[in-house]
C-alpha positions as CSV (number, residue, x, y, z in Angstrom):
1,M,0.0,0.0,0.0
2,Q,1.3,3.5,-0.7
3,L,2.9,5.1,2.3
4,S,4.4,8.3,0.8
5,N,2.9,11.7,0.7
6,I,1.8,11.1,-2.9
7,A,-1.9,10.2,-3.4
8,L,-1.2,7.1,-5.4
9,F,-2.3,3.5,-4.6
10,D,-0.4,0.8,-6.5
11,E,0.2,-2.7,-5.2
12,G,0.8,-4.2,-8.6
13,P,-1.5,-5.5,-11.2
14,P,-4.2,-8.2,-10.7
15,P,-3.7,-11.7,-12.3
16,P,-4.2,-11.3,-16.1
17,C,-7.4,-12.3,-17.7
18,P,-7.1,-15.4,-20.0
19,A,-6.7,-14.3,-23.6
20,Q,-9.7,-16.4,-24.7
21,F,-12.6,-15.4,-22.4
22,N,-16.4,-15.4,-22.7
23,I,-18.3,-13.9,-19.8
24,A,-21.2,-16.3,-19.9
25,E,-18.9,-19.4,-20.0
26,Y,-16.8,-18.0,-17.1
27,V,-19.9,-17.2,-15.0
28,L,-21.2,-20.7,-15.3
29,A,-17.9,-22.6,-14.9
30,A,-17.5,-22.7,-11.1
31,G,-20.8,-24.0,-9.9
32,A,-21.5,-27.7,-9.6
33,P,-24.2,-28.6,-12.2
34,E,-26.7,-29.8,-9.6
35,K,-26.2,-26.9,-7.2
36,I,-28.9,-24.3,-7.0
37,A,-27.6,-21.0,-8.4
38,L,-30.8,-18.9,-8.2
39,R,-34.0,-18.9,-6.3
40,V,-36.7,-16.3,-7.2
41,L,-38.9,-15.3,-4.3
42,N,-42.3,-13.8,-4.0
43,G,-42.1,-13.5,-0.2
44,P,-40.6,-15.3,2.8
45,G,-40.9,-19.0,2.0
46,D,-42.7,-18.3,-1.2
47,E,-40.4,-19.6,-4.0
48,L,-41.4,-18.9,-7.6
49,E,-38.5,-20.4,-9.5
50,R,-35.4,-22.5,-8.7
51,W,-32.5,-22.7,-11.2
52,S,-29.5,-25.0,-10.9
53,Y,-26.3,-24.3,-12.7
54,A,-27.2,-27.0,-15.2
55,D,-30.6,-25.3,-15.8
56,L,-28.9,-21.9,-16.4
57,R,-26.4,-23.4,-18.8
58,Q,-29.1,-25.1,-20.8
59,A,-31.3,-22.0,-21.0
60,I,-28.4,-19.6,-21.8
61,L,-26.9,-21.7,-24.5
62,A,-30.3,-22.3,-26.0
63,V,-30.9,-18.6,-26.2
64,A,-27.5,-18.1,-27.6
65,R,-28.4,-20.5,-30.4
66,G,-31.9,-19.2,-30.9
67,L,-30.9,-15.5,-31.2
68,N,-29.1,-16.3,-34.4
69,V,-26.8,-13.3,-34.1
70,T,-23.2,-12.9,-35.2
71,P,-20.4,-11.5,-33.0
72,G,-20.6,-7.7,-32.6
73,E,-24.3,-7.4,-33.3
74,R,-26.3,-5.7,-30.6
75,V,-29.0,-7.4,-28.6
76,L,-31.1,-4.8,-26.7
77,I,-32.9,-6.2,-23.6
78,H,-35.8,-4.3,-22.1
79,L,-37.7,-6.5,-19.8
80,G,-39.2,-6.2,-16.3
81,N,-38.1,-7.8,-13.0
82,S,-37.9,-11.4,-14.4
83,S,-35.3,-14.1,-14.6
84,A,-35.7,-13.8,-18.4
85,F,-33.6,-10.6,-18.2
86,P,-30.3,-12.3,-17.1
87,I,-31.1,-15.3,-19.3
88,S,-31.2,-12.9,-22.3
89,F,-28.2,-11.0,-21.1
90,F,-25.9,-14.0,-20.7
91,G,-27.4,-15.7,-23.8
92,A,-26.4,-12.7,-25.9
93,L,-22.9,-12.8,-24.4
94,A,-22.6,-16.5,-24.9
95,A,-23.3,-15.9,-28.6
96,G,-20.6,-13.3,-28.9
97,A,-23.1,-10.5,-29.4
98,I,-23.0,-7.1,-27.6
99,A,-25.7,-7.1,-24.9
100,V,-27.5,-3.8,-24.2
101,P,-29.4,-4.1,-20.9
102,T,-31.8,-1.2,-20.3
103,S,-33.8,-0.1,-17.3
104,F,-37.5,-0.9,-17.5
105,Q,-38.2,2.5,-16.0
106,L,-37.2,4.3,-19.2
107,T,-40.0,6.0,-21.1
108,T,-40.6,5.2,-24.7
109,P,-38.8,8.3,-26.0
110,E,-35.8,7.5,-23.8
111,L,-35.8,3.9,-25.0
112,Q,-36.0,5.0,-28.6
113,K,-32.9,7.2,-28.3
114,I,-31.0,4.1,-27.1
115,I,-32.4,2.0,-30.0
116,A,-31.3,4.6,-32.5
117,A,-27.8,4.8,-30.9
118,V,-27.0,1.1,-31.1
119,S,-29.1,-0.2,-34.0
120,P,-29.8,-3.6,-32.4
121,T,-30.2,-6.7,-34.5
122,V,-32.5,-8.1,-31.9
123,I,-34.7,-6.3,-29.4
124,I,-36.2,-8.4,-26.5
125,A,-39.0,-6.3,-25.0
126,P,-42.8,-6.2,-24.6
127,P,-44.2,-5.8,-28.2
128,E,-46.6,-3.2,-26.9
129,R,-43.6,-1.1,-26.0
130,V,-41.5,-2.0,-29.1
131,P,-43.5,-3.3,-32.0
132,G,-41.9,-6.4,-33.5
133,A,-39.7,-7.1,-30.5
134,L,-39.1,-10.6,-29.3
135,S,-41.4,-11.0,-26.3
136,E,-40.5,-12.6,-22.9
137,T,-42.8,-15.5,-23.7
138,Q,-40.9,-16.1,-27.0
139,L,-37.6,-15.8,-25.2
140,L,-38.6,-18.4,-22.6
141,D,-39.7,-20.7,-25.4
142,M,-36.4,-20.3,-27.0
143,A,-34.6,-21.1,-23.7
144,D,-36.3,-24.5,-23.8
145,G,-34.7,-25.3,-27.1
146,T,-31.6,-27.0,-28.2
147,P,-28.5,-25.5,-26.7
148,G,-25.6,-24.1,-28.8
149,D,-22.0,-23.5,-27.8
150,F,-20.1,-20.6,-26.2
151,M,-18.6,-18.3,-28.8
152,P,-14.8,-18.4,-28.3
153,T,-14.5,-14.7,-27.7
154,R,-11.3,-12.9,-26.7
155,A,-10.9,-10.9,-23.5
156,E,-10.8,-7.7,-25.5
157,D,-13.8,-8.3,-27.6
158,P,-16.8,-6.0,-26.9
159,A,-19.4,-7.6,-24.6
160,Y,-22.0,-5.1,-23.3
161,I,-23.1,-1.5,-23.3
162,V,-24.5,0.2,-20.3
163,F,-26.2,3.5,-20.9
164,T,-25.8,6.4,-18.5
165,S,-27.3,9.9,-18.5
166,G,-25.3,12.3,-20.7
167,S,-24.6,15.9,-20.0
168,S,-25.8,16.9,-23.5
169,G,-29.2,15.5,-22.7
170,Q,-28.5,12.4,-24.8
171,P,-27.9,9.0,-23.3
172,K,-24.2,7.9,-23.3
173,G,-23.3,4.3,-23.9
174,V,-20.4,2.8,-21.9
175,L,-18.8,-0.1,-23.8
176,H,-17.2,-2.9,-21.8
177,A,-15.1,-5.9,-23.0
178,H,-15.5,-9.5,-21.8
179,R,-12.5,-8.9,-19.5
180,A,-14.7,-6.7,-17.3
181,A,-16.2,-9.7,-15.6
182,W,-12.7,-11.1,-14.8
183,A,-11.7,-7.8,-13.3
184,R,-14.7,-8.0,-10.9
185,R,-12.7,-10.7,-9.0
186,M,-10.9,-7.8,-7.3
187,M,-14.1,-7.2,-5.4
188,W,-14.5,-10.7,-4.1
189,A,-12.0,-10.4,-1.2
190,D,-12.0,-6.6,-0.8
191,W,-15.7,-6.0,-0.7
192,Y,-17.8,-9.1,-0.7
193,G,-15.7,-11.6,1.2
194,L,-17.2,-13.9,-1.4
195,G,-16.9,-17.7,-1.6
196,R,-18.7,-20.7,-3.1
197,D,-20.6,-21.4,0.2
198,D,-22.2,-17.9,0.2
199,L,-25.9,-17.1,-0.2
200,M,-26.4,-13.6,-1.6
201,L,-29.7,-11.8,-1.1
202,H,-29.7,-8.9,-3.5
203,A,-32.5,-6.3,-3.1
204,G,-32.3,-5.0,-6.7
205,A,-34.4,-6.0,-9.6
206,F,-33.1,-8.4,-12.3
207,N,-33.0,-5.6,-14.8
208,W,-30.6,-3.4,-12.9
209,T,-26.9,-3.4,-13.6
210,Y,-26.1,-3.5,-9.8
211,T,-28.0,-6.8,-9.6
212,L,-26.5,-8.2,-12.8
213,G,-23.1,-7.6,-11.4
214,A,-23.1,-7.9,-7.6
215,G,-26.2,-10.1,-7.4
216,L,-25.6,-12.6,-10.3
217,T,-22.3,-12.4,-12.2
218,D,-20.0,-12.5,-9.1
219,P,-21.9,-15.0,-6.9
220,W,-22.3,-17.4,-9.9
221,A,-18.6,-17.0,-11.0
222,A,-17.6,-17.9,-7.5
223,G,-19.9,-20.9,-7.5
224,A,-22.2,-19.4,-4.8
225,S,-26.0,-18.9,-4.8
226,T,-28.4,-16.0,-5.1
227,L,-31.8,-15.0,-3.8
228,I,-33.8,-12.4,-5.8
229,Y,-37.1,-11.1,-4.5
230,T,-39.7,-10.0,-7.1
231,G,-42.7,-9.4,-4.9
232,P,-44.2,-6.0,-3.8
233,Q,-41.5,-3.5,-3.1
234,D,-43.5,-1.0,-1.0
235,D,-43.1,-2.8,2.4
236,P,-39.5,-2.6,3.9
237,E,-40.6,-5.2,6.6
238,V,-40.3,-7.9,3.9
239,W,-36.5,-7.7,4.0
240,P,-36.1,-8.7,7.7
241,A,-38.6,-11.5,7.1
242,L,-36.7,-12.7,4.0
243,M,-33.5,-12.8,6.0
244,A,-35.1,-14.7,8.8
245,A,-36.6,-17.2,6.5
246,H,-33.7,-17.9,4.1
247,H,-30.5,-17.0,6.2
248,P,-28.4,-15.3,3.5
249,T,-24.8,-14.7,4.4
250,I,-24.5,-11.4,2.4
251,F,-27.2,-8.8,1.8
252,A,-26.8,-6.1,-0.9
253,A,-28.9,-3.0,-1.3
254,V,-28.6,0.8,-1.7
255,P,-28.4,3.3,1.3
256,G,-32.0,4.4,0.9
257,L,-33.3,0.9,1.4
258,Y,-31.1,0.3,4.5
259,R,-32.5,3.5,5.9
260,K,-36.1,2.2,5.4
261,I,-35.3,-1.2,6.9
262,L,-33.8,0.4,10.0
263,R,-37.2,2.1,10.6
264,T,-38.9,-1.3,10.8
265,T,-39.5,-3.3,13.9
266,G,-38.4,-6.7,12.5
267,N,-35.6,-8.7,14.0
268,L,-32.5,-8.0,11.9
269,R,-30.2,-10.4,13.7
270,S,-30.6,-13.1,11.0
271,G,-28.5,-16.2,11.6
272,G,-25.6,-16.5,9.2
273,L,-25.5,-12.9,7.9
274,R,-21.9,-11.7,7.9
275,H,-22.3,-8.2,6.5
276,G,-24.3,-6.0,4.3
277,L,-23.1,-4.4,1.0
278,T,-24.1,-0.9,-0.2
279,A,-23.3,1.2,-3.3
280,G,-24.9,3.6,-5.7
281,E,-25.0,6.7,-3.5
282,A,-23.3,8.1,-0.4
283,L,-23.9,6.1,2.8
284,P,-24.8,8.3,5.8
285,E,-22.6,7.4,8.8
286,R,-25.6,7.2,11.0
287,V,-27.1,4.4,8.8
288,R,-23.8,2.5,9.1
289,T,-23.7,2.7,12.8
290,D,-27.4,1.9,13.3
291,W,-27.2,-1.1,11.0
292,T,-24.2,-2.5,13.0
293,A,-26.1,-1.9,16.3
294,R,-29.2,-3.7,15.0
295,T,-27.5,-6.6,13.3
296,S,-24.0,-6.9,14.9
297,T,-22.6,-7.0,11.4
298,P,-20.7,-4.4,9.4
299,L,-22.1,-2.5,6.4
300,L,-19.5,-2.3,3.7
301,E,-19.7,0.6,1.3
302,A,-18.3,0.8,-2.3
303,L,-17.7,3.6,-4.7
304,G,-17.9,3.0,-8.4
305,M,-19.4,4.1,-11.7
306,S,-20.6,2.6,-15.0
307,E,-17.2,3.1,-16.6
308,V,-15.3,0.9,-14.1
309,S,-17.9,-0.6,-11.7
310,T,-17.0,-0.6,-8.0
311,Y,-13.2,-0.2,-7.4
312,I,-13.0,1.4,-3.9
313,S,-14.7,-0.4,-1.0
314,G,-14.8,-1.3,2.7
315,R,-13.1,-4.6,3.3
316,P,-14.7,-7.4,5.4
317,E,-11.7,-8.0,7.7
318,T,-10.6,-4.3,8.0
319,P,-12.2,-2.0,10.6
320,H,-14.0,0.9,9.0
321,K,-12.4,4.3,9.2
322,P,-15.2,6.9,10.0
323,G,-15.7,9.3,7.2
324,S,-14.1,7.1,4.5
325,V,-15.8,5.2,1.7
326,G,-13.1,2.5,1.8
327,Q,-9.8,1.6,0.2
328,P,-8.8,0.8,-3.4
329,Q,-9.2,-2.9,-4.1
330,S,-6.0,-5.0,-4.4
331,G,-4.9,-5.0,-8.0
332,R,-6.3,-1.5,-8.7
333,R,-4.1,1.5,-9.5
334,I,-5.8,4.6,-8.2
335,A,-4.6,8.2,-7.9
336,V,-5.9,11.5,-6.8
337,L,-4.7,14.1,-9.3
338,E,-4.2,17.8,-8.6
339,D,-7.1,20.1,-9.3
340,E,-4.8,22.3,-11.3
341,G,-2.1,20.7,-13.4
342,A,-1.5,17.1,-14.4
343,G,0.5,15.8,-11.5
344,F,-0.4,13.5,-8.5
345,G,-1.9,15.2,-5.5
346,Q,-0.7,15.1,-2.0
347,T,-2.2,12.8,0.7
348,N,-5.1,14.2,2.7
349,T,-5.7,16.8,0.0
350,P,-8.9,16.8,-2.1
351,G,-8.3,16.4,-5.9
352,R,-9.6,14.5,-8.9
353,L,-10.1,10.8,-8.4
354,A,-8.6,8.7,-11.3
355,V,-8.2,5.1,-12.4
356,H,-5.2,3.9,-14.5
357,R,-6.1,3.1,-18.1
358,D,-4.7,-0.5,-17.7
359,D,-7.4,-1.4,-15.2
360,P,-9.0,-4.5,-16.7
361,G,-12.4,-3.4,-15.5
362,L,-12.2,0.0,-17.2
363,M,-14.5,0.6,-20.2
364,Q,-13.3,0.3,-23.8
365,G,-14.8,3.7,-24.4
366,Y,-18.1,5.5,-25.0
367,W,-20.1,4.0,-27.8
368,N,-19.6,5.8,-31.1
369,D,-18.1,8.8,-29.3
370,E,-14.4,8.9,-29.7
371,A,-14.2,12.6,-28.7
372,A,-15.9,11.9,-25.3
373,T,-13.6,8.9,-24.7
374,V,-10.4,10.9,-25.4
375,A,-11.6,13.7,-23.2
376,S,-12.1,11.4,-20.2
377,F,-8.4,10.6,-20.1
378,E,-5.4,12.6,-19.0
379,G,-2.3,10.7,-20.1
380,D,-2.5,7.2,-18.5
381,W,-5.4,8.2,-16.2
382,F,-9.2,7.9,-16.6
383,V,-10.6,10.9,-14.7
384,T,-13.8,9.8,-13.0
385,G,-15.4,13.1,-12.3
386,D,-15.4,12.4,-8.5
387,R,-13.4,14.4,-6.1
388,A,-11.7,12.7,-3.2
389,A,-8.7,12.7,-0.8
390,M,-6.4,9.7,-0.1
391,D,-4.6,9.3,3.2
392,A,-1.2,7.5,3.7
393,E,-2.9,4.1,4.1
394,G,-5.1,4.4,1.0
395,W,-8.3,5.3,2.8
396,I,-10.5,7.4,0.4
397,T,-12.7,10.3,1.6
398,Y,-15.3,11.2,-0.9
399,H,-15.8,14.9,-1.7
400,G,-18.6,14.7,-4.3
401,R,-18.6,15.3,-8.0
402,S,-16.3,17.8,-9.8
403,D,-19.0,18.1,-12.4
404,D,-22.8,18.5,-12.0
405,V,-23.8,14.9,-12.3
406,M,-26.3,13.8,-9.7
407,T,-27.0,10.4,-8.1
408,A,-30.5,8.9,-7.7
409,Q,-31.3,5.4,-6.6
410,G,-27.9,4.3,-7.7
411,Y,-28.1,5.9,-11.1
412,R,-26.0,8.8,-12.4
413,V,-28.2,11.6,-13.8
414,A,-27.0,14.6,-15.7
415,P,-29.0,17.7,-14.8
416,Q,-29.0,19.0,-18.4
417,E,-31.2,16.0,-19.4
418,V,-33.8,16.8,-16.8
419,E,-33.6,20.5,-17.5
420,A,-34.3,19.9,-21.2
421,V,-37.5,18.1,-20.3
422,L,-38.6,20.8,-17.9
423,Q,-37.9,23.6,-20.3
424,A,-40.0,21.9,-23.0
425,H,-43.1,22.6,-20.8
426,P,-45.0,25.7,-22.0
427,D,-45.4,27.1,-18.5
428,V,-41.7,27.1,-17.8
429,R,-39.6,30.1,-18.7
430,E,-36.3,28.8,-17.2
431,A,-35.4,25.8,-15.1
432,A,-32.4,24.4,-13.3
433,V,-31.8,21.1,-11.4
434,A,-29.5,20.1,-8.6
435,E,-29.1,17.4,-6.0
436,V,-30.1,19.1,-2.8
437,A,-30.3,18.0,0.9
438,H,-33.8,17.7,2.3
439,G,-33.3,16.6,5.9
440,E,-31.1,13.5,6.0
441,V,-31.6,12.7,2.3
442,R,-30.4,14.3,-0.9
443,V,-32.9,14.4,-3.8
444,I,-33.1,15.8,-7.3
445,T,-34.8,19.2,-7.0
446,A,-36.1,21.4,-9.8
447,F,-35.9,25.2,-9.5
448,V,-38.4,26.8,-11.9
449,I,-39.2,30.3,-13.2
450,G,-42.8,29.7,-14.1
451,E,-45.6,27.5,-12.9
452,C,-44.8,24.2,-11.1
453,A,-48.3,22.7,-11.3
454,G,-48.3,19.7,-13.6
455,L,-44.5,19.5,-13.9
456,K,-44.3,16.2,-12.1
457,D,-46.7,14.5,-14.5
458,H,-44.9,16.1,-17.4
459,C,-41.5,14.7,-16.2
460,H,-43.0,11.3,-15.6
461,A,-44.2,11.2,-19.2
462,H,-40.7,11.9,-20.5
463,L,-38.2,10.7,-18.0
464,A,-37.6,7.5,-16.0
465,P,-38.8,7.8,-12.4
466,Y,-35.4,7.9,-11.0
467,K,-34.6,11.0,-13.1
468,T,-37.8,12.8,-12.2
469,P,-37.3,15.6,-9.6
470,K,-38.7,14.8,-6.1
471,A,-39.2,18.5,-5.3
472,F,-40.2,21.5,-7.4
473,I,-39.5,25.0,-6.2
474,S,-40.8,28.2,-7.9
475,V,-38.2,31.0,-7.9
476,E,-38.0,34.5,-9.3
477,A,-34.6,34.1,-10.8
478,L,-31.8,31.6,-11.1
479,P,-28.4,32.3,-9.5
480,R,-25.7,33.2,-12.1
481,N,-22.1,34.3,-12.0
482,A,-20.6,37.4,-13.5
483,N,-20.5,35.9,-16.9
484,G,-24.2,35.0,-16.8
485,K,-23.5,31.3,-16.4
486,L,-25.8,29.3,-14.1
487,N,-24.3,28.9,-10.6
488,R,-25.6,25.4,-9.9
489,R,-24.0,25.2,-6.5
490,A,-25.9,28.2,-5.3
491,L,-29.3,26.6,-6.0
492,A,-29.4,25.0,-2.6
493,D,-29.6,28.4,-1.1
494,L,-33.0,28.9,-2.7
495,V,-34.6,26.0,-0.7
496,P,-37.1,27.5,1.8
497,A,-35.9,27.1,5.4
């Protein structure tokens, strides 16, 4: 671990990814064929589906054959909270195609932008949303067919595209290679504490990349098992009940759900639970301490982004340092760069958080946007847009974003995308959006010159729910600097006391 006054973490590279590497084949290789890899739950003791590793292999390879795609063609997946989603995702990867998982929360206009961007050969979606698409029923029929073979892809071959909110108002595709799944092994010891005997209860939906990665890809690649709950999501009491009934060893969720669970009266001291995992947004220290008091287990936070997944985290065997998000995972090369200039920053001094370009988990680039890809690097460093400080032992203290990107329900949201929708409403003269503290939580807040009535419905018609502002505030003017540019950081001062 780095011990100088230079904010650089470098313990050497991780073991190299095999040159021939297919994510789907890798994910299914460690589990014994008869072992149960996945159980889908509708409630405590109410099991809807049970999948062994052999079942998954059969279904995924049958889908790979049935899709009839060639390497590099795109398969866009837009399904609800169903096991058909990961079967589609890994089936496309097994075939050597580029999988494009999308959130089911997207509106039709948002989805159409992504379809236009990737020109998919196959779209798996409800036909009422995308006419002519392959339906979930057709996909499941395909999964019962004759299995094909894993395409012998290379580690550097493109594997999947994850779309994130773009500052121009257009979605931005993050392209990852097959090696990205191998790179996730760095999380196993330094975040999950993951082994083949673990049972992961993941609180996310099948169609969320957090679930695809932490809930499915990694437990399965380790030969472990996963529980996914697909029942009603409005009652936080269900999570203590699920833990009591099924005894998971690891529980994964976002900070907002932990906060809701801690308000319940259920017994959280579930036998077998070693720790909870959290990512997607900043974890309040009080939530961490309350969880530990209620469960006698630690809550391990991680910091990441679509471009590199989670790369800084709390470690199971290392006591938490208050105020820190964690340490870089072994095998990562992480630096804090100076705010001005191109050099490394000093320890305990805030600067720009960066990941070395040789990190095997780093994206290949932004889909069809070479300019944006080049602009995200400074020399050998991918600049994340996060600000942080690193101490002499590698502990990272998060200092927020250096740009205007907001975080909502684990998703990154560019304010410009939300503002474009608000300003399209005839009653809005000007609008600005920021992530603002309301009590103990931070929410996307719209500041509007004009009428706020009807704006929430307008946003819901054009934006995914996680992008829609949770608060609308009417203002006389927006704060601007001497050059007339919006001063986004001053918007919080407009919130009524």
